[in-house]
N, C-alpha and C positions, 0 to 999 in steps of 0.2 A: 504494500500500500504506500502511496505517496505521503510525504510529511506535510502537514498543514495545520493551521490554527483555526480554521473555519469549517464548521460542519453544517450542512444544509439537509434537512429532511422534508419530504412532502408526503402528506397523508392524502391519498386519492379518494375522494368521496364519490362513489358511484351514484348516479342519479336513480331515484326511485321510479320504477316503471309506471307509466300512466296507462295503459292497455296496449356515459363517455371516454472554421478550419476543421469543421466538426463532422465531416462526412468521409474522412480518409479511409479507404479500404486497406485491409491486411489480408493477403493470401497466405494461408497456412498449407504448405505442401509437405512432401516427404521424399527422401532419397537415401541411398546407401551411406554417403558421406555427410549429408546434411549441409545446410548453408545458413549463416547467421542472418539476422534481421537486417534488411537494407531497404532504403527508399529509392524509388524510380520515378522519373518525370515523364517518360514516354516509353513506347513499346520497343524502340530500338535499344534503349538502355537495358531493358529487361533481357533482350536477346543475347546480350553479352554474357550474362550469367546463366540464362536458361534458354537452351535451344528451342526452336519451334516445335519440336517433338515432345517437349515436356508438358506436363499438366499445368505447372505454374505459368508457363508462357501462354497456354490456351486460356487460362482464367484471366490473365492480364490483358490479353488481346480483347476479350469480351468487355472488360472494363473500359479500355481506352477507345473502343470502336464506337461508343455511343455519342449522341449529339451534344451531351453536356458532361463530358468525361471529367474525372477528378484531375486536379492539377498534379497530384502526386499519389502514388500507392506505395505500399510496403509489401515485401515478400520475405517469408522465413521458411526454410525447409528442415523438417524434423529428421534427425539422423535415425536410420533404421538398420544400419550395418552393425559392425562390431561395437560393443558397448552402446546399444541403442538408447535413444532418449524417448521416454514415454510421454504421452500427452499430459499426464498428470504432473510430470516433472517440468515440462516446457511451459505450460500455460501460465503459471503464476508470474514468470518473468516477462511474458508478453504484455501483461496488464500494466507494466511499468513503462511501456512504449507509447508512441504517439499514433493512434489509429482509433476508429470508431466501429466500422463495419467489418466483421470477419467473414471471409469466404474460404472454404476449405476444398482441397482437391479430392478429399476422401468422401465416398458415398456409403461407407460401412456404417451401419446404424449404431454400432457400439462407439465408434469415433464421434459421430454426431451427438450422441447422448453425453459423452465425456466433455466435449467442447461446450455444449449447451448448459450442462451443469455448472461449469466454471464461469461462463458468462452470466448466468443467472445469479450466482453467488457474489460476483464482483459488483453487479448493479451499476455499471457505468458504460457498457458497450452493448452492441447488438450483433447477432449472428444469423446468417442466411444459409440454409442448407438446400441442396437439390436432391431429388430422388425420382426414380421411375417406379417405385414400389409402394403400392397402397398399404401393404402389410407393414412396411417400415414407417409409413406415415402414422398408422394407428399406434404404433409403439411410441413414437415421438409425441403425438397428440396427448397420450395418456399422462405425460409429464406436466402438461399445462404451462409450458414455458411462455413468459411474457416478453422475453428478450430474444427469442429465436423465432424466425419465420421461415416458411418452407416454400420452395418452388417445385411443383410437380410437373413433370414433362416426360413424354415417352423417349425423347432424345435429349439426354443430359450431357452429351459429349462436348457440346460447344458452350457450356456454362451459361444457361439462361439466368441462373441466380446472380452470377457476376455481372451479366449485362444489365440486370435490373438495378443493382447497386450503382453501376456506372452511369445509368441514365438519370437516377434520382438522388442518390446519396449526397452528392456534393453541392446540390442547390441550397439556397438559404434555408436554414432550419425553420419550419413553420410555414413556408411559402407554398408548399405543395402537399398533396396526398400521394400515396403510392399506387393508387388504382388508375387504370386507363393509360398506361405508358406503352408506347411503341418501342420495341427493342431491335436495334440494328443487328442483323446476322442471326436472328432467331426465327424459326418457322413456327407458326401458330399450331396449336393442337386442333385436330378435327374432332370436336366433341359436341354432344347435345346437352340440353339443359339438365337431364337426369345425371349424367356423369359429372357435369360442372358442380351440381349440388352435392354430389358424393365427395368430390375433392374438397369443397369448402367445409363439409361436415367433418372431414379429417383434419381440419385446421390449416390446410395448405392453400396456396394460390397457384394459378396456372396462366397460360398465355394462349389466347384464342382470338377469333375474329368477331367483332361486333359492328354492325352497320357498315361493313366493308373495310373496317380498319382493324389491324392487329394490335391488341392491347393486353396488358396485364389484367387479370380478372378481378382481383381484390387487393387489399393492402393490410392484411391482418397477421398477427402473430399466432402461435399455436394456442395461446390462452384466449384468443378472441379480441385482444386489444389491437388498436390500430398502430401500425408501424410508426407513423408520423407522431402519434401521441407520445410513445416511448422516447422518440428522438427529441421531441420538444422538452419533455421532462428532464432528460439528461442535459440538454443545453442550458436550461434555466438553473439547474443545480450547479453545474460546473461554472457557469458564468458568475453566479453570485459568490461562490467560493473564491473564484479568481479575483473579482472586483474588491471584495472585502480584504482578502489577503494582500492585494496590491496596496490598499489603503494603509494597512499596517506597515508594509515594506517601505512605502514612501515616507511615512512618519519617521521611521528609523533612519532612512537615508538623509532626511532633513535635520537629523539630530534633535528630534522632538518626539511627541507621543500622542496617542489618542486619549484625551483626558476622560476619566470616568465621571462625566457629568453630562448634562443635556447637550452640550456642544459636541462631545465625542459620539454620543448616541445618535445625534442627528447626522453626523458624517457617515456612520454605518448605514443608517436608513436611506440616506441619499444614494449610496452606491447600489443598494437593493432596488430602489425605485428606478434607477437608470437602467438596470437589466430588464426590469418588467416593462418599461416603456419601449425599449428596443425590441423585446419579445412581441409586444403589441404591434409595432410597426412591421415586423416580419410576418405577422399573420397567426401567431400562436394564441393570442389572447383575444377574446370576443369584445365587442363594443355594445353598449346599450342603445336604446332607440334614438338617442341624441348623438351617437358616435363617440361617447366617452368610454375609454378603456375600462373593462370590468376587472380591475385589480385594486387591492388596497394593502396597506402595511400598518402594523401596530407595533410600535417600539416604545414601551413605557418609560417615563422619565426616571431619573436616578431615585427620586423620592419613593417610587413604587417598587424598587428592586430590593430583594432580600439582602440585608446587611452582610450576611455570610458570603454571598456572591460578590459583593463589593470588596470585601476583605480579600477574597481569593482572586480578584481582578477578572472575574468571569461574568459576562453579560449573556445569559441564556434565554432572555425573554422576547427577543425580536421575532415577529411573525409576519407572514404575508399570505394572501390568498388571491386566487385568480379564477376566472371562468375560461376554460379552454375553448378556442374557437371551433376546432374540428373542421369538417368539410362535408359538403353534400355529395353523397355517393349514389343515391337513388332518388327518384321523384315520382309522384303520382299526380296526374293532371286531369281535371274533369272539364268536359266541354258540352255545350248544348247546341244542337242544330235546330233552327226554326224555319218554318215555311211561311210565316207571316209576322 
C-alpha cells in the first residue's frame, strides 16, 4: 500500500426501488523468462520487447488501434520458467505501479479469479476479462465482483476486452458510459435477443450489431454495477486524497503548517470542494432543476471537534456527499396517432 496521511471512504447508498491520467491500461502476460513492468507510448515501442506473435503484442495492438487510444500503456510478463512467479506473488507489487485498467492475456478461469480477487481486495483498480465460455462466466459471476467486468465473445483471439478499454478507458472520467462503443478490429457476434439476455444474466457484456452499427452491449461489472460508476468513485477518492495530501506537502515546503483551527479546516474543505466541482464539470455529479451541482460538504469547526482528536492532531470529521449523474442506457417513448 502507498504511504499517505489522507484517507477517503465512500458509503454507497443504493436507491430504494420504486416499482445506482486515470485510464492507463496494464497488460499482464506470461513467458518463460518473464519481463519487468514497463511503459509504452505506441505499438512500435511494444514490438521491440514483444514480437507480433506474442499475446502481449496482440493485446497492445487492440488497445492502440482504437479511435481514442491511451497515451501510454504498461506491460508486465509473469515468469513461468525456472523459479516461476505466481500471480499471488506478483500482484501485490503491481498495485504499487501507475495503471488503472488491467487486461490479462490468460483466459484460464483460475487466473481470472486470482486477479479479480486481488483487484477487489485492493479497491483502487478495475479488471476486464475475456472469455468464450459461458460455464466460466457462471463461475466468475458467482463471485459478485464489483471491480471486474467481462467481455464474452466467440472469438477472443484479437482481444475484444483490450479494444474496449482502448476505446473508452482513457477518456475523461465521468464523461462517458461504457455501453454502445464501436471497437476497431473486432467483429460483432451474430446473436439474438435470447442469447444476449443469457450473456447479460451471466454478468458479462458482448459486442453485437444494433440498428446497423456494431456496439458494445452493456457497461456493467459482474456485480451489476456500472463500469463508469466504479471508475468515477475511484477518481473522486484518489483525487481528494491527492489534493489534501498536496495541501499538507505545500505547507511543509513553505515552512508553515495547516493550523488546527477554522482556517486550516477551511483549507481542507476547499480542496475537497475543488475535486467535487471538477467531478461535476466532467459529468460525474448530477445537477438539480436549476443546474446547481448536487454535492455538499460538512466540515465542523474546531469548537465541535472532540478535544482528544485535537490533542492527537487528527481531524476525522470532514464529510461530503454527492448525487451520481449516471447515464441513460434505455428509453421508452409513447406516441399517439390521430386522424382528426
